[in-house]
VOPAMAR-172157 format. One record per residue (C-alpha): residue number from 0; residue in one letter; x, y, z. Coordinates in steps of 0.05 Angstrom, whole numbers, always signed. Layout:
BEGIN
@i = NUM | aa = A | u = X | v = Y | w = Z;
...
! end
This chain:
BEGIN
@i = 0 | aa = M | u = -924 | v = +2199 | w = +1329;
@i = 1 | aa = T | u = -952 | v = +2266 | w = +1360;
@i = 2 | aa = A | u = -910 | v = +2311 | w = +1385;
@i = 3 | aa = L | u = -912 | v = +2321 | w = +1463;
@i = 4 | aa = L | u = -939 | v = +2386 | w = +1493;
@i = 5 | aa = S | u = -889 | v = +2421 | w = +1538;
@i = 6 | aa = A | u = -916 | v = +2441 | w = +1610;
@i = 7 | aa = V | u = -924 | v = +2512 | w = +1589;
@i = 8 | aa = E | u = -964 | v = +2492 | w = +1527;
@i = 9 | aa = I | u = -1009 | v = +2448 | w = +1583;
@i = 10 | aa = Q | u = -1022 | v = +2497 | w = +1629;
@i = 11 | aa = T | u = -1041 | v = +2538 | w = +1580;
@i = 12 | aa = K | u = -1089 | v = +2491 | w = +1550;
@i = 13 | aa = L | u = -1118 | v = +2471 | w = +1612;
@i = 14 | aa = E | u = -1143 | v = +2539 | w = +1633;
@i = 15 | aa = S | u = -1187 | v = +2539 | w = +1568;
@i = 16 | aa = L | u = -1223 | v = +2473 | w = +1598;
@i = 17 | aa = N | u = -1277 | v = +2463 | w = +1646;
@i = 18 | aa = G | u = -1256 | v = +2429 | w = +1714;
@i = 19 | aa = W | u = -1193 | v = +2388 | w = +1675;
@i = 20 | aa = Q | u = -1128 | v = +2383 | w = +1717;
@i = 21 | aa = Q | u = -1060 | v = +2353 | w = +1700;
@i = 22 | aa = E | u = -1042 | v = +2285 | w = +1740;
@i = 23 | aa = G | u = -980 | v = +2262 | w = +1721;
@i = 24 | aa = K | u = -980 | v = +2246 | w = +1646;
@i = 25 | aa = T | u = -1052 | v = +2252 | w = +1638;
@i = 26 | aa = I | u = -1111 | v = +2303 | w = +1650;
@i = 27 | aa = Q | u = -1171 | v = +2287 | w = +1682;
@i = 28 | aa = T | u = -1242 | v = +2309 | w = +1701;
@i = 29 | aa = V | u = -1299 | v = +2293 | w = +1735;
@i = 30 | aa = K | u = -1372 | v = +2295 | w = +1715;
@i = 31 | aa = T | u = -1430 | v = +2294 | w = +1758;
@i = 32 | aa = F | u = -1503 | v = +2280 | w = +1737;
@i = 33 | aa = D | u = -1570 | v = +2263 | w = +1770;
@i = 34 | aa = G | u = -1556 | v = +2185 | w = +1772;
@i = 35 | aa = F | u = -1536 | v = +2123 | w = +1737;
@i = 36 | aa = P | u = -1570 | v = +2127 | w = +1677;
@i = 37 | aa = S | u = -1552 | v = +2199 | w = +1660;
@i = 38 | aa = A | u = -1481 | v = +2184 | w = +1670;
@i = 39 | aa = I | u = -1487 | v = +2115 | w = +1624;
@i = 40 | aa = A | u = -1518 | v = +2160 | w = +1574;
@i = 41 | aa = F | u = -1468 | v = +2209 | w = +1577;
@i = 42 | aa = V | u = -1410 | v = +2153 | w = +1571;
@i = 43 | aa = N | u = -1455 | v = +2130 | w = +1508;
@i = 44 | aa = K | u = -1444 | v = +2200 | w = +1471;
@i = 45 | aa = L | u = -1365 | v = +2194 | w = +1476;
@i = 46 | aa = V | u = -1370 | v = +2135 | w = +1438;
@i = 47 | aa = E | u = -1373 | v = +2166 | w = +1369;
@i = 48 | aa = P | u = -1319 | v = +2231 | w = +1379;
@i = 49 | aa = A | u = -1275 | v = +2177 | w = +1410;
@i = 50 | aa = E | u = -1278 | v = +2135 | w = +1356;
@i = 51 | aa = T | u = -1274 | v = +2193 | w = +1297;
@i = 52 | aa = A | u = -1215 | v = +2214 | w = +1332;
@i = 53 | aa = G | u = -1180 | v = +2148 | w = +1342;
@i = 54 | aa = H | u = -1158 | v = +2170 | w = +1414;
@i = 55 | aa = H | u = -1199 | v = +2141 | w = +1473;
@i = 56 | aa = P | u = -1208 | v = +2159 | w = +1546;
@i = 57 | aa = D | u = -1197 | v = +2115 | w = +1607;
@i = 58 | aa = L | u = -1265 | v = +2120 | w = +1642;
@i = 59 | aa = S | u = -1290 | v = +2104 | w = +1714;
@i = 60 | aa = I | u = -1363 | v = +2103 | w = +1732;
@i = 61 | aa = S | u = -1387 | v = +2110 | w = +1803;
@i = 62 | aa = Y | u = -1453 | v = +2119 | w = +1806;
@i = 63 | aa = N | u = -1472 | v = +2186 | w = +1781;
@i = 64 | aa = K | u = -1400 | v = +2207 | w = +1773;
@i = 65 | aa = V | u = -1357 | v = +2193 | w = +1714;
@i = 66 | aa = T | u = -1285 | v = +2205 | w = +1721;
@i = 67 | aa = I | u = -1249 | v = +2215 | w = +1652;
@i = 68 | aa = A | u = -1172 | v = +2205 | w = +1641;
@i = 69 | aa = L | u = -1133 | v = +2224 | w = +1577;
@i = 70 | aa = S | u = -1062 | v = +2212 | w = +1548;
@i = 71 | aa = T | u = -1026 | v = +2199 | w = +1485;
@i = 72 | aa = H | u = -1001 | v = +2133 | w = +1508;
@i = 73 | aa = D | u = -967 | v = +2113 | w = +1443;
@i = 74 | aa = A | u = -926 | v = +2190 | w = +1456;
@i = 75 | aa = G | u = -920 | v = +2177 | w = +1526;
@i = 76 | aa = G | u = -954 | v = +2236 | w = +1555;
@i = 77 | aa = L | u = -999 | v = +2292 | w = +1533;
@i = 78 | aa = T | u = -1010 | v = +2312 | w = +1465;
@i = 79 | aa = Q | u = -1056 | v = +2356 | w = +1423;
@i = 80 | aa = K | u = -1102 | v = +2298 | w = +1410;
@i = 81 | aa = D | u = -1114 | v = +2299 | w = +1489;
@i = 82 | aa = F | u = -1137 | v = +2374 | w = +1494;
@i = 83 | aa = D | u = -1184 | v = +2367 | w = +1428;
@i = 84 | aa = L | u = -1217 | v = +2307 | w = +1459;
@i = 85 | aa = A | u = -1226 | v = +2343 | w = +1527;
@i = 86 | aa = A | u = -1256 | v = +2400 | w = +1489;
@i = 87 | aa = T | u = -1309 | v = +2354 | w = +1457;
@i = 88 | aa = I | u = -1322 | v = +2320 | w = +1517;
@i = 89 | aa = D | u = -1336 | v = +2386 | w = +1553;
@i = 90 | aa = K | u = -1387 | v = +2410 | w = +1496;
@i = 91 | aa = L | u = -1423 | v = +2340 | w = +1510;
@i = 92 | aa = A | u = -1424 | v = +2351 | w = +1583;
@i = 93 | aa = T | u = -1469 | v = +2411 | w = +1577;
! end
């Protein structure tokens, strides 16, 4: 099992991400696009990296906004896996 990060580690790692914040045992962000097709295209880009990492985000789509939440459920909180995938997501959103 992957080790949980401490509160200090989480805060330090959040500083290197764009627009992510901690919500309980998850980190979350909202990415906004110019319309529904662009939002869906972005979600489709997430499939390969998530599958490769064996780590899948919780997603919510509302027209042009995609809310993304990450947590390592089998570890019971936040691990390095969450921050690695968040960094990949940030790159895909630019």
